[in-house]
Backbone as JSON Lines, residues from 0, in Angstrom:
{"i":0,"aa":"M","n":[0.85,-1.16,0.0],"ca":[0.0,0.0,0.0],"c":[0.9,1.23,0.0]}
{"i":1,"aa":"S","n":[0.48,2.24,-0.76],"ca":[1.23,3.49,-0.79],"c":[0.25,4.66,-0.69]}
{"i":2,"aa":"V","n":[0.73,5.75,-0.09],"ca":[-0.08,6.95,0.09],"c":[0.75,8.16,-0.33]}
{"i":3,"aa":"T","n":[0.13,9.05,-1.1],"ca":[0.76,10.31,-1.48],"c":[-0.13,11.44,-1.02]}
{"i":4,"aa":"N","n":[0.44,12.37,-0.24],"ca":[-0.31,13.54,0.22],"c":[-0.26,14.59,-0.88]}
{"i":5,"aa":"L","n":[-1.42,14.91,-1.44],"ca":[-1.51,15.91,-2.51],"c":[-1.74,17.31,-1.97]}
{"i":6,"aa":"G","n":[-1.88,17.44,-0.65],"ca":[-2.13,18.73,-0.04],"c":[-3.61,19.03,0.05]}
{"i":7,"aa":"G","n":[-3.98,19.9,0.96],"ca":[-5.37,20.29,1.12],"c":[-6.25,19.15,1.61]}
{"i":8,"aa":"N","n":[-5.68,18.26,2.42],"ca":[-6.41,17.11,2.97],"c":[-6.9,16.16,1.88]}
{"i":9,"aa":"I","n":[-6.12,16.08,0.79],"ca":[-6.41,15.16,-0.31],"c":[-5.26,14.17,-0.41]}
{"i":10,"aa":"F","n":[-5.61,12.88,-0.43],"ca":[-4.6,11.83,-0.47],"c":[-4.87,10.91,-1.65]}
{"i":11,"aa":"L","n":[-3.8,10.45,-2.25],"ca":[-3.88,9.44,-3.29],"c":[-3.37,8.15,-2.67]}
{"i":12,"aa":"A","n":[-4.26,7.15,-2.55],"ca":[-3.89,5.88,-1.94],"c":[-3.96,4.78,-2.99]}
{"i":13,"aa":"R","n":[-3.01,3.87,-2.92],"ca":[-2.99,2.76,-3.87],"c":[-2.75,1.47,-3.09]}
{"i":14,"aa":"A","n":[-3.69,0.54,-3.23],"ca":[-3.58,-0.78,-2.62],"c":[-3.56,-1.79,-3.76]}
{"i":15,"aa":"V","n":[-2.63,-2.72,-3.72],"ca":[-2.47,-3.7,-4.79],"c":[-2.96,-5.05,-4.3]}
{"i":16,"aa":"Y","n":[-3.78,-5.69,-5.13],"ca":[-4.33,-7.0,-4.81],"c":[-3.99,-7.97,-5.92]}
{"i":17,"aa":"G","n":[-3.87,-9.24,-5.56],"ca":[-3.62,-10.3,-6.54],"c":[-4.9,-10.77,-7.2]}
{"i":18,"aa":"F","n":[-4.75,-11.68,-8.14],"ca":[-5.88,-12.16,-8.95],"c":[-6.98,-12.78,-8.1]}
{"i":19,"aa":"K","n":[-6.65,-13.57,-7.12],"ca":[-7.66,-14.28,-6.33],"c":[-8.07,-13.53,-5.07]}
{"i":20,"aa":"E","n":[-7.49,-12.38,-4.81],"ca":[-7.83,-11.61,-3.61],"c":[-9.03,-10.71,-3.88]}
{"i":21,"aa":"T","n":[-9.83,-10.5,-2.86],"ca":[-10.99,-9.62,-2.97],"c":[-10.7,-8.31,-2.23]}
{"i":22,"aa":"P","n":[-10.75,-7.18,-2.92],"ca":[-10.49,-5.89,-2.27],"c":[-11.52,-5.59,-1.19]}
{"i":23,"aa":"D","n":[-11.06,-5.02,-0.1],"ca":[-11.94,-4.61,0.99],"c":[-11.61,-3.15,1.32]}
{"i":24,"aa":"V","n":[-12.42,-2.24,0.82],"ca":[-12.15,-0.81,0.96],"c":[-12.17,-0.38,2.42]}
{"i":25,"aa":"R","n":[-13.07,-0.93,3.22],"ca":[-13.12,-0.57,4.65],"c":[-11.81,-0.95,5.34]}
{"i":26,"aa":"Q","n":[-11.28,-2.12,5.03],"ca":[-10.02,-2.56,5.63],"c":[-8.86,-1.68,5.17]}
{"i":27,"aa":"V","n":[-8.85,-1.31,3.91],"ca":[-7.8,-0.44,3.4],"c":[-7.85,0.91,4.1]}
{"i":28,"aa":"M","n":[-9.05,1.45,4.31],"ca":[-9.17,2.74,4.98],"c":[-8.7,2.66,6.43]}
{"i":29,"aa":"E","n":[-8.95,1.54,7.1],"ca":[-8.46,1.37,8.47],"c":[-6.93,1.34,8.5]}
{"i":30,"aa":"Q","n":[-6.33,0.7,7.5],"ca":[-4.87,0.63,7.43],"c":[-4.26,1.98,7.05]}
{"i":31,"aa":"L","n":[-5.03,2.82,6.39],"ca":[-4.54,4.15,5.98],"c":[-4.54,5.16,7.12]}
{"i":32,"aa":"E","n":[-5.38,4.96,8.12],"ca":[-5.53,5.96,9.19],"c":[-4.2,6.37,9.82]}
{"i":33,"aa":"P","n":[-3.3,5.44,10.2],"ca":[-2.03,5.9,10.77],"c":[-1.15,6.63,9.76]}
{"i":34,"aa":"L","n":[-1.31,6.32,8.47],"ca":[-0.48,6.94,7.45],"c":[-0.91,8.38,7.14]}
{"i":35,"aa":"V","n":[-2.2,8.66,7.3],"ca":[-2.7,10.01,7.01],"c":[-2.87,10.85,8.27]}
{"i":36,"aa":"G","n":[-2.72,10.21,9.43],"ca":[-2.77,10.96,10.69],"c":[-4.17,11.34,11.13]}
{"i":37,"aa":"G","n":[-5.13,10.48,10.97],"ca":[-6.5,10.77,11.42],"c":[-7.42,9.63,11.08]}
{"i":38,"aa":"T","n":[-8.68,9.79,11.47],"ca":[-9.65,8.75,11.17],"c":[-10.3,9.03,9.82]}
{"i":39,"aa":"L","n":[-10.62,7.97,9.11],"ca":[-11.25,8.07,7.8],"c":[-12.64,7.44,7.87]}
{"i":40,"aa":"E","n":[-13.62,8.17,7.44],"ca":[-15.0,7.68,7.42],"c":[-15.4,7.39,5.98]}
{"i":41,"aa":"L","n":[-15.93,6.21,5.73],"ca":[-16.34,5.82,4.39],"c":[-17.39,6.77,3.84]}
{"i":42,"aa":"E","n":[-18.31,7.22,4.69],"ca":[-19.39,8.1,4.25],"c":[-18.92,9.54,4.0]}
{"i":43,"aa":"D","n":[-17.69,9.88,4.4],"ca":[-17.15,11.22,4.17],"c":[-16.08,11.23,3.08]}
{"i":44,"aa":"T","n":[-15.92,10.11,2.38],"ca":[-14.87,9.96,1.39],"c":[-15.49,9.93,0.0]}
{"i":45,"aa":"T","n":[-14.81,10.54,-0.96],"ca":[-15.24,10.51,-2.35],"c":[-14.28,9.63,-3.13]}
{"i":46,"aa":"F","n":[-14.83,8.71,-3.91],"ca":[-14.04,7.8,-4.72],"c":[-14.22,8.16,-6.19]}
{"i":47,"aa":"F","n":[-13.12,8.24,-6.93],"ca":[-13.15,8.54,-8.35],"c":[-12.81,7.26,-9.11]}
{"i":48,"aa":"L","n":[-13.73,6.82,-9.97],"ca":[-13.56,5.59,-10.72],"c":[-13.68,5.85,-12.21]}
{"i":49,"aa":"A","n":[-12.96,5.06,-13.0],"ca":[-13.05,5.15,-14.46],"c":[-14.15,4.23,-14.95]}
{"i":50,"aa":"R","n":[-14.84,4.65,-15.98],"ca":[-15.9,3.84,-16.58],"c":[-15.74,3.89,-18.1]}
{"i":51,"aa":"D","n":[-15.52,2.74,-18.72],"ca":[-15.38,2.66,-20.17],"c":[-16.64,2.08,-20.78]}
{"i":52,"aa":"T","n":[-17.08,2.67,-21.87],"ca":[-18.2,2.15,-22.63],"c":[-17.67,1.68,-23.98]}
{"i":53,"aa":"I","n":[-17.88,0.41,-24.29],"ca":[-17.4,-0.16,-25.54],"c":[-18.47,0.01,-26.61]}
{"i":54,"aa":"I","n":[-18.05,0.51,-27.77],"ca":[-18.97,0.72,-28.89],"c":[-18.47,-0.08,-30.08]}
{"i":55,"aa":"P","n":[-19.28,-1.03,-30.57],"ca":[-18.89,-1.77,-31.78],"c":[-18.82,-0.82,-32.98]}
{"i":56,"aa":"S","n":[-17.89,-1.07,-33.89],"ca":[-17.77,-0.22,-35.07],"c":[-17.43,-1.08,-36.29]}
{"i":57,"aa":"D","n":[-17.43,-0.47,-37.44],"ca":[-17.11,-1.18,-38.68],"c":[-15.61,-1.12,-38.99]}
{"i":58,"aa":"L","n":[-14.8,-0.7,-38.04],"ca":[-13.36,-0.64,-38.27],"c":[-12.83,-2.05,-38.5]}
{"i":59,"aa":"P","n":[-11.77,-2.18,-39.29],"ca":[-11.22,-3.52,-39.52],"c":[-10.66,-4.11,-38.23]}
{"i":60,"aa":"G","n":[-10.7,-5.42,-38.14],"ca":[-10.21,-6.09,-36.93],"c":[-11.15,-7.21,-36.55]}
{"i":61,"aa":"M","n":[-11.76,-7.09,-35.4],"ca":[-12.65,-8.12,-34.88],"c":[-13.97,-8.16,-35.67]}
{"i":62,"aa":"A","n":[-14.55,-9.34,-35.78],"ca":[-15.85,-9.48,-36.45],"c":[-16.9,-8.69,-35.67]}
{"i":63,"aa":"L","n":[-17.86,-8.1,-36.39],"ca":[-18.86,-7.24,-35.77],"c":[-19.66,-7.97,-34.7]}
{"i":64,"aa":"W","n":[-20.01,-9.24,-34.92],"ca":[-20.78,-9.99,-33.93],"c":[-19.98,-10.17,-32.65]}
{"i":65,"aa":"R","n":[-18.66,-10.33,-32.78],"ca":[-17.81,-10.47,-31.59],"c":[-17.71,-9.14,-30.84]}
{"i":66,"aa":"E","n":[-17.63,-8.05,-31.59],"ca":[-17.59,-6.73,-30.96],"c":[-18.88,-6.48,-30.18]}
{"i":67,"aa":"R","n":[-20.01,-6.83,-30.78],"ca":[-21.3,-6.64,-30.1],"c":[-21.41,-7.51,-28.86]}
{"i":68,"aa":"L","n":[-20.94,-8.75,-28.96],"ca":[-20.95,-9.64,-27.81],"c":[-20.07,-9.09,-26.69]}
{"i":69,"aa":"F","n":[-18.88,-8.63,-27.04],"ca":[-17.96,-8.07,-26.04],"c":[-18.56,-6.82,-25.4]}
{"i":70,"aa":"A","n":[-19.17,-5.94,-26.2],"ca":[-19.79,-4.73,-25.66],"c":[-20.93,-5.09,-24.72]}
{"i":71,"aa":"W","n":[-21.73,-6.09,-25.07],"ca":[-22.83,-6.53,-24.22],"c":[-22.3,-7.1,-22.91]}
{"i":72,"aa":"M","n":[-21.23,-7.89,-22.97],"ca":[-20.64,-8.46,-21.76],"c":[-20.09,-7.35,-20.84]}
{"i":73,"aa":"M","n":[-19.45,-6.35,-21.42],"ca":[-18.93,-5.23,-20.62],"c":[-20.06,-4.47,-19.96]}
{"i":74,"aa":"Q","n":[-21.16,-4.28,-20.68],"ca":[-22.31,-3.54,-20.15],"c":[-22.94,-4.29,-18.98]}
{"i":75,"aa":"N","n":[-22.93,-5.61,-19.01],"ca":[-23.56,-6.41,-17.98],"c":[-22.62,-6.83,-16.86]}
{"i":76,"aa":"A","n":[-21.37,-6.42,-16.93],"ca":[-20.41,-6.75,-15.87],"c":[-20.74,-5.97,-14.61]}
{"i":77,"aa":"A","n":[-20.26,-6.46,-13.49],"ca":[-20.48,-5.77,-12.2],"c":[-19.85,-4.39,-12.24]}
{"i":78,"aa":"T","n":[-20.5,-3.44,-11.62],"ca":[-19.94,-2.09,-11.55],"c":[-18.78,-2.06,-10.55]}
{"i":79,"aa":"P","n":[-17.82,-1.18,-10.75],"ca":[-16.7,-1.09,-9.8],"c":[-17.16,-0.8,-8.38]}
{"i":80,"aa":"S","n":[-18.2,0.03,-8.22],"ca":[-18.66,0.34,-6.86],"c":[-19.2,-0.9,-6.17]}
{"i":81,"aa":"D","n":[-19.84,-1.8,-6.9],"ca":[-20.3,-3.06,-6.31],"c":[-19.12,-3.98,-5.98]}
{"i":82,"aa":"F","n":[-18.17,-4.07,-6.89],"ca":[-17.03,-4.96,-6.69],"c":[-16.21,-4.55,-5.47]}
{"i":83,"aa":"F","n":[-15.97,-3.24,-5.32],"ca":[-15.17,-2.74,-4.2],"c":[-15.99,-2.46,-2.96]}
{"i":84,"aa":"K","n":[-17.31,-2.68,-3.04],"ca":[-18.24,-2.46,-1.92],"c":[-18.17,-1.01,-1.43]}
{"i":85,"aa":"I","n":[-18.24,-0.09,-2.37],"ca":[-18.23,1.34,-2.08],"c":[-19.67,1.83,-2.19]}
{"i":86,"aa":"P","n":[-20.15,2.62,-1.22],"ca":[-21.52,3.15,-1.33],"c":[-21.67,3.96,-2.63]}
{"i":87,"aa":"P","n":[-22.69,3.68,-3.44],"ca":[-22.85,4.35,-4.74],"c":[-22.94,5.87,-4.64]}
{"i":88,"aa":"N","n":[-23.42,6.38,-3.52],"ca":[-23.54,7.84,-3.39],"c":[-22.21,8.51,-3.06]}
{"i":89,"aa":"R","n":[-21.12,7.75,-2.96],"ca":[-19.79,8.29,-2.68],"c":[-18.88,8.2,-3.89]}
{"i":90,"aa":"V","n":[-19.42,7.79,-5.05],"ca":[-18.62,7.53,-6.24],"c":[-18.83,8.61,-7.3]}
{"i":91,"aa":"V","n":[-17.72,9.07,-7.89],"ca":[-17.76,9.92,-9.06],"c":[-17.13,9.1,-10.18]}
{"i":92,"aa":"E","n":[-17.9,8.86,-11.25],"ca":[-17.4,8.07,-12.37],"c":[-17.01,8.99,-13.51]}
{"i":93,"aa":"L","n":[-15.82,8.78,-14.03],"ca":[-15.32,9.5,-15.19],"c":[-15.3,8.52,-16.34]}
{"i":94,"aa":"G","n":[-16.09,8.79,-17.37],"ca":[-16.26,7.8,-18.42],"c":[-15.69,8.22,-19.76]}
{"i":95,"aa":"T","n":[-15.47,7.2,-20.58],"ca":[-15.03,7.41,-21.94],"c":[-15.66,6.34,-22.83]}
{"i":96,"aa":"K","n":[-15.88,6.67,-24.08],"ca":[-16.41,5.72,-25.05],"c":[-15.26,5.24,-25.91]}
{"i":97,"aa":"I","n":[-15.19,3.92,-26.1],"ca":[-14.1,3.33,-26.87],"c":[-14.7,2.54,-28.03]}
{"i":98,"aa":"E","n":[-14.32,2.91,-29.25],"ca":[-14.77,2.16,-30.42],"c":[-13.79,1.03,-30.68]}
{"i":99,"aa":"I","n":[-14.35,-0.18,-30.86],"ca":[-13.48,-1.32,-31.17],"c":[-13.79,-1.83,-32.56]}
């Protein structure tokens, strides 16, 4: 785990997990408290997550049916807030559309 103080009571924290490990944001925040010098409340924290939207296109490469299947699978995948068990009202998602 690493923490960078960006100033103004803003911290950049990075916790690394392996393939079979399940992230636990509450546990990470408890481990961060001594590093940031205070208590951290999940309900007072804002999480910034990336969100990609896959758009099938006629560009050369993958067959169109495969692109549509992949886009459908991405759309139906679990959201990052569910996976990390973050309250949805504490998440800001920054999204981009990607043509494949």
